[in-house]
C-alpha positions as CSV (number, residue, x, y, z in Angstrom):
1,M,0.0,0.0,0.0
2,T,1.4,3.4,-1.0
3,A,1.5,6.5,1.2
4,L,-1.2,8.0,-1.0
5,D,-3.4,4.9,-0.5
6,E,-2.9,5.2,3.2
7,L,-3.8,8.9,3.1
8,L,-6.9,8.2,1.1
9,I,-8.3,5.6,3.5
10,A,-11.2,7.3,5.1
11,P,-11.5,6.8,8.8
12,T,-14.9,6.2,10.2
13,E,-16.7,8.8,12.2
14,V,-15.8,6.9,15.3
15,E,-12.1,6.9,14.4
16,V,-12.2,10.7,13.7
17,A,-14.0,11.4,16.9
18,A,-11.4,9.2,18.8
19,L,-8.5,10.9,17.0
20,L,-9.9,14.3,17.8
21,E,-10.5,13.4,21.4
22,A,-7.0,12.0,21.9
23,A,-5.4,14.9,20.1
24,S,-7.5,17.5,21.8
25,E,-5.5,17.2,25.0
26,G,-2.4,18.4,23.3
27,L,-3.9,20.7,20.7
28,T,-5.1,24.2,20.9
29,P,-8.5,25.0,19.5
30,A,-6.7,26.2,16.4
31,G,-4.8,22.9,16.2
32,R,-8.1,21.0,16.4
33,L,-9.5,23.2,13.7
34,L,-6.4,22.5,11.5
35,L,-6.8,18.8,12.1
36,R,-10.4,18.9,11.0
37,R,-9.3,20.9,7.9
38,V,-6.6,18.3,7.0
39,L,-9.2,15.5,7.3
40,F,-11.7,17.5,5.1
41,D,-8.9,18.2,2.5
42,R,-8.1,14.5,2.4
43,D,-11.7,13.7,1.8
44,Q,-11.8,16.2,-1.1
45,L,-8.6,14.7,-2.5
46,K,-10.1,11.3,-2.4
47,E,-13.2,12.5,-4.2
48,R,-11.1,14.2,-6.9
49,V,-9.0,11.0,-7.4
50,G,-12.3,9.1,-7.9
51,Q,-13.4,11.7,-10.5
52,L,-10.1,11.4,-12.4
53,E,-10.3,7.6,-12.4
54,R,-13.8,7.7,-13.8
55,E,-12.7,10.2,-16.5
56,L,-9.7,8.0,-17.4
57,K,-11.9,5.0,-17.8
58,R,-14.2,7.0,-20.0
59,Y,-11.4,7.9,-22.5
60,A,-9.2,4.7,-22.2
61,M,-9.5,2.0,-24.8
62,S,-8.1,-1.5,-25.1
63,P,-4.8,-2.0,-27.0
64,G,-6.7,-3.9,-29.7
65,A,-9.3,-1.1,-30.2
66,A,-6.5,1.5,-30.3
67,D,-4.6,-0.5,-32.9
68,Q,-7.7,-0.8,-35.0
69,C,-8.4,3.0,-34.8
70,Y,-4.8,3.6,-35.8
71,W,-5.0,1.4,-38.9
72,V,-8.4,2.7,-40.0
73,A,-7.1,6.3,-39.7
74,H,-4.0,5.3,-41.6
75,Q,-5.9,3.7,-44.4
76,A,-8.3,6.7,-44.7
77,A,-5.5,9.2,-44.9
78,E,-3.6,7.1,-47.5
79,S,-6.7,6.6,-49.6
80,L,-7.3,10.4,-49.7
81,G,-3.7,11.0,-50.8
82,L,-2.6,12.6,-47.5
83,E,0.7,12.2,-45.7
84,W,-0.1,9.8,-42.8
85,E,2.3,11.2,-40.2
86,D,1.1,14.8,-40.6
87,T,-2.6,14.1,-40.9
88,A,-5.2,15.2,-38.4
89,A,-8.8,14.2,-38.4
90,V,-9.8,17.6,-39.7
91,D,-7.5,17.1,-42.7
92,V,-9.3,13.8,-43.5
93,R,-12.7,15.5,-43.2
94,E,-11.6,18.4,-45.4
95,A,-10.2,16.1,-48.1
96,I,-13.4,14.1,-48.1
97,E,-15.5,17.3,-48.4
98,A,-13.2,18.6,-51.3
99,K,-13.6,15.3,-53.2
100,D,-17.4,15.4,-52.6
101,R,-17.6,19.0,-53.9
102,R,-15.6,18.0,-57.0
103,L,-17.8,15.0,-57.6
104,R,-20.9,17.2,-57.5
105,E,-19.3,19.7,-59.9
106,L,-18.5,16.9,-62.3
107,E,-21.9,15.4,-62.1
108,E,-23.5,18.8,-62.8
109,G,-21.2,19.2,-65.7
110,L,-22.2,15.9,-67.1
111,R,-25.9,16.8,-66.7
112,Q,-25.4,20.0,-68.6
113,A,-23.3,18.3,-71.3
114,R,-26.1,15.7,-71.8
115,A,-28.6,18.4,-72.2
116,C,-26.4,20.1,-74.8
117,L,-25.9,16.8,-76.6
118,L,-29.6,16.5,-77.3
119,N,-29.5,19.8,-79.2
120,L,-26.3,19.2,-81.2
121,Q,-25.9,18.3,-84.8
122,P,-23.8,15.1,-85.6
123,E,-20.7,17.1,-86.7
124,E,-20.6,18.9,-83.4
125,L,-20.6,15.8,-81.3
126,N,-16.9,14.9,-81.3
127,P,-15.5,17.8,-79.1
128,V,-18.4,17.4,-76.6
129,Q,-18.0,13.6,-76.5
130,R,-14.3,14.0,-75.7
131,Q,-15.1,16.4,-72.8
132,M,-17.7,14.0,-71.4
133,Q,-15.2,11.1,-71.5
134,K,-12.7,13.3,-69.6
135,M,-15.3,14.0,-67.0
136,V,-16.3,10.4,-66.7
137,G,-12.7,9.5,-66.2
138,E,-12.3,12.0,-63.5
139,I,-15.4,10.8,-61.7
140,S,-14.0,7.2,-61.9
141,K,-10.8,8.4,-60.3
142,L,-12.7,10.1,-57.5
143,L,-14.7,7.0,-56.9
144,G,-11.6,4.8,-56.8
145,G,-12.2,3.2,-60.2
């Protein structure tokens, strides 16, 4: 048992009363007040240690879960083209949002191109067709294809 453990063992009310009675013969009223204050401070310390232990349990995870989180984050960063060592969660989120925005832009471009195709003459189709193929290729890259 450590000194801190011994300090944190709460005496019963009877033990406190006996301690105060035994100590009162040699203590002044100020000394008795100080002793009560020390006991009160010790009880507050014990309560704070309990709060910190509960908080630690809340945020702690098993080594297996930590390892899994590490590899999921690593794979996510790599698949987004980010440098793993320098990547924060916000970087991953921003990269995903940027790819999502670009995908929406390309999809809108394809919709507009399709609408234009319906109104084109056959000799005008080649340049538009090449542009659409380029957009489809870019979408495939974004989707991992």
